[in-house]
C-alpha positions in Angstrom: 90.8 66.5 119.0 87.3 67.6 119.9 85.7 69.8 117.3 84.2 72.5 119.3 87.5 73.3 120.3 89.8 76.0 117.7 93.2 75.6 116.9 95.9 78.4 116.2 95.9 79.2 112.5 100.1 78.7 112.1 99.5 75.6 115.0 100.1 71.9 113.6 97.4 70.7 115.7 95.3 72.4 113.3 96.0 69.6 111.0 94.8 66.9 113.4 91.4 65.2 112.1 88.7 64.6 115.0 88.3 61.4 116.2 91.8 60.3 116.5 95.5 61.3 116.2 95.6 61.2 112.3 95.9 63.5 109.3 95.2 64.1 105.6 98.2 63.5 103.7 98.3 63.7 99.8 100.3 62.1 97.7 102.7 64.6 95.4 102.3 62.8 92.1 98.7 61.5 92.1 96.9 64.2 94.4 95.4 61.2 96.3 94.8 61.8 99.7 94.8 59.6 102.6 94.8 59.3 106.2 97.6 58.3 108.1 99.1 59.0 111.5 100.2 62.4 112.7 103.6 61.0 113.9 104.4 59.8 110.2 103.2 63.2 108.6 104.5 65.3 111.1 107.2 63.4 113.0 107.3 61.8 116.6 107.9 65.3 118.1 105.7 67.2 116.7 103.7 68.3 119.8 107.1 70.0 121.5 107.4 71.5 118.0 104.2 73.0 117.9 104.9 74.3 121.4 108.1 75.7 120.7 106.7 77.3 117.3 103.2 78.4 117.9 103.1 79.5 121.9 99.2 78.6 122.1 98.6 76.1 120.3 94.7 76.0 121.3 92.9 78.8 121.2 89.6 78.1 122.9 86.0 77.2 122.2 84.0 80.2 120.8 81.0 79.6 122.8 79.7 77.6 125.9 80.0 73.5 124.7 76.4 72.3 124.4 76.2 69.9 127.7 75.6 66.7 125.4 78.8 67.5 123.5 81.1 67.9 126.6 83.4 65.7 128.0 84.3 65.3 131.7 88.0 66.1 132.8 89.8 62.9 133.7 90.7 62.5 137.9 94.3 64.0 138.1 94.9 61.4 141.5 98.1 60.2 141.3 99.5 62.4 138.6 103.3 63.0 138.5 104.6 66.2 137.3 108.0 66.2 135.0 110.1 66.6 138.3 108.9 63.5 139.8 106.8 65.6 142.9 103.2 64.7 143.3 101.6 67.4 141.9 98.1 67.0 142.1 97.1 65.4 145.5 
């Protein structure tokens, strides 16, 4: 997750740590916190549940992103839609 993008407070996406697909999980008995994969902590289909339960998981960035922090959008050439047609040409 990019640090300058804000997640909805009710979204599961807000738990994802910057730099990867992991979350902090707390051991109920010891209180120890450790980093685990999001799929292990939230379930394999957590992204679909997030979209169903929180209609807009990603809110937006609050201000313009600095040029040094911004990342380029990957090219969408050759992508296919869920329907199987070539959406982006």
